[in-house]
C-alpha positions as CSV (number, residue, x, y, z in Angstrom):
1,X,-11.5,-12.6,-3.6
2,X,-12.2,-16.1,-4.5
3,X,-13.0,-19.2,-1.5
4,X,-10.0,-21.3,-0.3
5,X,-10.0,-24.9,-2.0
6,X,-11.4,-26.1,1.3
7,X,-14.4,-23.7,0.9
8,X,-18.0,-25.0,-1.0
9,X,-17.9,-23.8,-4.4
10,X,-19.8,-20.3,-4.4
11,X,-23.1,-19.3,-5.5
12,X,-23.6,-19.1,-9.0
13,X,-24.8,-15.2,-7.9
14,X,-21.7,-14.9,-6.4
15,X,-20.1,-16.3,-9.4
16,X,-21.8,-13.2,-12.0
17,X,-20.8,-10.6,-9.6
18,X,-17.6,-12.1,-9.7
19,X,-17.4,-11.7,-13.6
20,X,-19.4,-8.1,-13.3
21,X,-16.5,-7.3,-11.5
22,X,-13.7,-8.3,-13.2
23,X,-15.1,-6.9,-16.9
24,X,-15.6,-3.8,-15.1
25,X,-12.0,-3.4,-14.3
26,X,-10.7,-5.4,-17.1
27,X,-12.5,-2.8,-19.8
28,X,-11.9,0.0,-17.5
29,X,-8.0,-1.0,-17.7
30,X,-8.3,-1.2,-21.4
31,X,-10.2,2.5,-21.5
32,X,-7.4,4.1,-19.3
33,X,-4.6,2.4,-21.9
34,X,-6.9,3.7,-25.0
35,X,-6.3,6.6,-23.4
36,X,-3.2,6.6,-22.9
37,X,-2.4,5.7,-26.0
38,X,-4.6,8.8,-28.0
39,X,-3.0,11.5,-26.0
40,X,0.1,10.7,-26.9
41,X,-0.7,9.9,-30.2
42,X,-2.6,13.2,-30.5
43,X,0.3,15.4,-27.7
44,X,3.3,14.1,-29.4
45,X,2.3,13.2,-32.8
46,X,0.7,15.4,-33.4
47,X,-2.2,13.2,-34.7
48,X,-5.9,14.2,-35.3
49,X,-8.2,12.6,-32.6
50,X,-9.8,10.1,-34.6
51,X,-6.3,9.0,-35.9
52,X,-5.2,8.9,-32.8
53,X,-7.7,6.6,-32.0
54,X,-7.1,4.4,-34.5
55,X,-3.5,4.0,-33.5
56,X,-3.8,3.4,-30.3
57,X,-6.7,0.8,-30.5
58,X,-4.2,-1.0,-33.3
59,X,-1.4,-0.9,-30.9
60,X,-3.7,-2.2,-27.7
61,X,-5.1,-5.0,-30.0
62,X,-1.9,-6.0,-30.9
63,X,-2.3,-5.1,-34.8
64,X,-0.1,-2.6,-36.1
65,X,0.4,0.7,-36.5
66,X,-1.5,2.9,-38.9
67,X,0.5,6.2,-39.7
68,X,3.9,6.2,-39.8
69,X,5.3,8.2,-36.5
70,X,6.8,12.4,-38.1
71,X,9.9,12.6,-35.5
72,X,12.1,10.9,-33.2
73,X,9.5,11.4,-29.9
74,X,6.8,10.1,-31.6
75,X,8.6,6.8,-32.7
76,X,9.8,6.6,-28.8
77,X,6.4,7.2,-27.4
78,X,5.4,4.5,-30.0
79,X,8.0,2.0,-29.1
80,X,6.9,2.0,-25.3
81,X,3.4,2.0,-26.2
82,X,3.9,-0.9,-27.9
83,X,5.5,-2.2,-25.3
84,X,3.2,-1.1,-22.1
85,X,-0.4,-2.2,-24.3
86,X,1.3,-5.5,-24.5
87,X,1.0,-6.3,-20.8
88,X,-1.7,-4.3,-20.8
89,X,-4.0,-5.9,-22.7
90,X,-2.6,-9.5,-21.8
91,X,-3.5,-8.6,-17.9
92,X,-7.1,-6.8,-18.9
93,X,-7.9,-10.5,-20.9
94,X,-6.2,-12.8,-17.7
95,X,-8.0,-10.0,-15.3
96,X,-11.4,-11.0,-17.0
97,X,-11.1,-15.3,-17.7
98,X,-9.7,-15.5,-13.6
99,X,-13.3,-16.3,-12.2
100,X,-14.3,-18.7,-14.8
101,X,-11.3,-20.3,-14.7
102,X,-10.5,-20.1,-11.0
103,X,-14.3,-22.0,-10.7
104,X,-13.1,-24.6,-13.2
105,X,-10.1,-25.4,-11.4
106,X,-12.1,-24.9,-7.8
107,X,-15.0,-27.4,-9.8
108,X,-12.5,-30.4,-10.4
109,X,-11.0,-30.2,-7.5
110,X,-13.8,-30.4,-5.8
111,X,-14.5,-33.7,-7.8
112,X,-10.9,-35.3,-7.5
113,X,-11.6,-34.6,-3.9
114,X,-14.9,-37.1,-3.8
115,X,-12.8,-39.7,-5.8
116,X,-10.0,-40.4,-3.5
């Protein structure tokens, strides 16, 4: 996906395309994760759609639950969803930032190669 360190830095148009692609990929991961949470809170915890969306959004971003869970099944779902959400959210941020971080590291490597 990215150029090797021995290759020249990619043109800015390719960089912008990478930013767009990773934004779309990380957005899809966030929406998929949010969908899992909304469905779980609706079907397992018996919350309405808006309350389920609020709970899933708060858990996904690391803020914490809003509504108390009425039964053991919903508490188990909330526990596993919290663990999944932490990994999914951080992974989506890493995917989104990867082109920028790669470009910075590649540029620094090229500058160091010219100094030696």
